[in-house]
Structures are given as C-alpha cells and as structure tokens.
C-alpha positions, 0 to 999 in steps of 0.5 A, a space after each residue: 840445776 843451773 849450778 851444776 850444768 849449764 843448759 847449753 853444756 854437757 859439762 857439770 859444774 862440779 866433780 862427781 857428777 857422771 850421769 850427764 857426761 855418761 849420757 853425753 858421750 853415749 855410754 851406759 848409766 851403769 858403765 863403771 867408773 872410778 872417780 878422780 873428779 872429786 877432791 877428797 882424802 882416799 883415807 877417809 872417812 876415819 874408820 870410827 866414824 860410821 859406828 860414831 854416827 850410828 849412836 848419835 841417831 838418838 840426838 836427831 829428837 832434839 834441836 842442836 844447840 844454837 851456839 854450837 859451843 862445843 864445835 866452836 871450841 874445838 875448832 878454836 882449840 885447833 887453830 889456837 884462837 878463842 871461840 868468838 873467832 869461829 862461825 860453824 857452817 853447813 859446809 864450806 859452801 855456806 861459808 863462801 855465801 856468808 862471806 859475800 852477804 857481808 858485802 852485798 851490792 859492792 865490788 868483789 875480785 876473784 882470783 881465777 881460775 878457781 872455784 866457781 862458787 865464789 862468783 856464784 856467791 857474789 852474784 847471788 848478793 848483787 856484787 859487781 865482780 872483776 876477775 884477776 887471772 893467774 897466768 898459765 902455765 905456772 899460775 903464780 901471783 904477783 902480789 904488786 900487779 895484783 894490789 894495782 887492780 884492787 884500788 876500787 875492790 871491796 872484797 878479794 876471794 882467793 883459794 889457798 891452796 888453789 882449786 884446780 891449779 893446786 898452787 900455794 901462795 907462799 906466807 910471805 907474800 900472803 903477808 904482802 898482800 894483806 899490808 897492801 889490802 890493809 892500806 886500801 881498805 879490801 877485805 881478803 876472803 881466802 879459802 882454806 879447804 884444802 889447807 889440811 892437804 898441803 903435807 905435814 906443815 898443813 898447821 903452819 901453812 894455815 893463815 890463822 895465825 895472822 887473823 890478830 894482825 889482819 882484822 879484814 882477813 877471813 878464812 873459809 874451811 871445809 872439813 869435808 874434804 880431809 875427812 871424805 864427809 861431803 854428804 854431811 856438809 861441815 865447815 866453819 869460818 874464822 874471822 875478827 869477833 865483829 865479822 863473825 857476829 856480822 856473818 851470823 846475822 846472815 845465818 839460818 837458825 840451826 843451819 848445822 845439824 846435830 851429827 855434823 855439829 857433834 862430829 867436829 871435836 872428835 874428828 880434830 882429836 883424831 890426830 892418828 888420821 891426820 898423821 896417816 893422810 900427811 905420811 900418805 901425801 908425802 909419799 903418793 903426791 911426789 911419786 905421782 907427779 913424776 909419774 905423770 911428768 915422765 909421760 910428757 904431760 904438762 903437770 902443774 906442781 901440786 900442793 894439794 890432794 890433785 893435780 892439774 894436767 894437759 897434753 904437751 904440744 908434741 902429744 897429738 891429742 887434744 884435752 877433750 879427746 883424752 877426757 873422753 877417752 879416759 871416760 871410755 876406759 872407766 876413769 872420770 876426771 874433771 875437766 876445766 870448761 867451767 874454770 875461768 881462764 882454763 878454757 877446757 885445756 886442763 884436767 884436774 885429776 885428783 889423788 886416790 889410793 895407790 893401785 888407783 893412781 897406778 891404773 890412771 897412769 897406765 890408762 893415760 900412758 896406753 891413750 898418749 901412746 895410741 894417739 902417736 900412732 
C-alpha cells in the first residue's frame, strides 16, 4: 500500500486513485467522476486493439519469445536504432527500476518536482538521493548550476517532458548537459514517457538520435500513455549495447507478457492514430492553455498532455479547497502533495476530449467566481 498512499496522508501517490479521496471527503463510493488525474491520451486506445487482443488469446498457451525479437525490431526501426539497443520492459516503471538497479548502492540525483518512482526505485536499490529543485513558477533548468551539483553523483534522473510540470528541456540544453556529465562520469537517465505527446515534432523531440554520441545516456519509454493501455504494462529502455545487456541481467525472465509484446509492432505501425493524436494536441492544448489562463489561474506552459495550474494570489481560494470543490462537482484532478517542491500548492490537470475539457473550464470558472463573493 505504501507506494500508493502514505498511512498518514489521504493523498494517493498516483493519479486515477479515486476511492481513498472520495472516502476522505465524505463522498459516496459511487460518486460520479470525470478523471482528469491520469495522464493518458483521451483518443486511445486505437479502435482495433480490442479485437486484435481477442484474436491473440490462443498465444497465452505458450511462453513469450525470451528475446522479444519482433517487438525489439519494431522499436529499433521506430527510433532508427539497432535491436541490441532496445530492452522491452513491463511498463515504464520496470525500466525505471532497472536503471536504478544498474547503480545499486551508488549516488543519485533526481530533478524535482518529478515522478516519485525515480526516488522510490533508488531507495529500493540502496542509492543515496540528492534532490535538485527546479524553481517555480516556470520550472526551467539551468544546466551550469545543475552540473555544478553533480561532481559526486553517479546517475542523474530527469523526465522530459517533465511530469508534473509538462515542461520540456530543449535539445541544445540537453546536449550541454550530456557533454558536461560525460566529462564528470555521471550517467543520465531520461524518462521520455510523454515524448510522443509533445506534438507534431515528437520524433525530433526524442533524444534517441543522441545515443550514438553519448554512451552514458539511457532513455526510458512507456507505450501505455500514448496508446491509453496502462493496464497492459508496456515500456522499453534504450541505451548502448553494454548497458542493455547489463539491465537485462537484472530483469526476470519473460517479464513482458505475450499480449503486450505482440502488440508493440502493430501499435507503432498505426501512423493514422499517431497523426490524429498530434492534430488533436495541436488544436486542444493551446485552446485549453488560453482558457485556463483567462480564468486568472497560474498556468505552466505545457509540452505534454496535461497542465500544472494553481490559483493566483488574487483568487481567494487555496489549492486544496479548489481540489475539494472540483471533486464534489464530479471532477478528479491530481493533487501535488507528494511531488517534492510543490507542497500541494499546484494541481495537475490532464487533457481530455473537448466536451470534458469545456466542462472542466466551466466548473473552474464557477468555483473561482464563487470564492470572490
């Protein structure tokens, strides 16, 4: 239970965990909710997936191929790499824990605020952890000051685009960081779980082309966000050949199930779904950014499928009070009580389809107006 909720806190450690929140605020378990707390593509999964999975059920009678050759080849082709640079994983979470396992007992730095599983994975493998905070409210990274704090660090974890801020460290800054960390012998682990949500330049946004130049770079990917398949658990790790082999030594046999492994190639081949998602992002993300800003909220500019927001100083409502009012109105957003450095002062709001997003804006408008009475 501890990875989902602290015994001393009503705040779940992940999105999409409504039960405890409803109980804490005295709401019935069947209270109708629209879930803006989980960062998933509202257009997915692709329509063909259900029928495809049903046709693959006979394969459950056999063990998966231990090398997952077809899935690794599809991922390698997608990123213009060779299959030996790819390790298939049981979701992005396993990739994170494998990255930590490679540095067991050493010293890690984690950019915060960010996904809590980096620190959890490090603790599980006995790494000491230093947190390096991005300053609010823009949460931008200063490469020089970051590098100055890495002289005695073995591995740096960061998320790009970052969760929960939705900010994206640009390519030139990443190259500077990689050059600096190469000089001091610090591994860089970059979680690209939301890289496909950047927009029409998603392929260019990934750091995969830099792997050939920077053998100390490791990339972690989740396929469950973009394709809305969190229950299937499907991810992968990209790195140099030696690192992939070392990570595989820490991975249980047949870590990825047959259905997930066989689904990789057809998912990556669905260009039409990817284009439809990019068109939706190009339209809905700027529209929602404008709508949220016009409400007087502080809104961090987003390069992902979610926004980090908070009431402005002029709005006489606390973030926790706004969270509760939204919950009572049937809208679940993500609190920030267990994101280091946010201290519960912000809310993370996922993009959904246009009708749901409009309802969110209307409810926010009413609650923010009511608090000024």
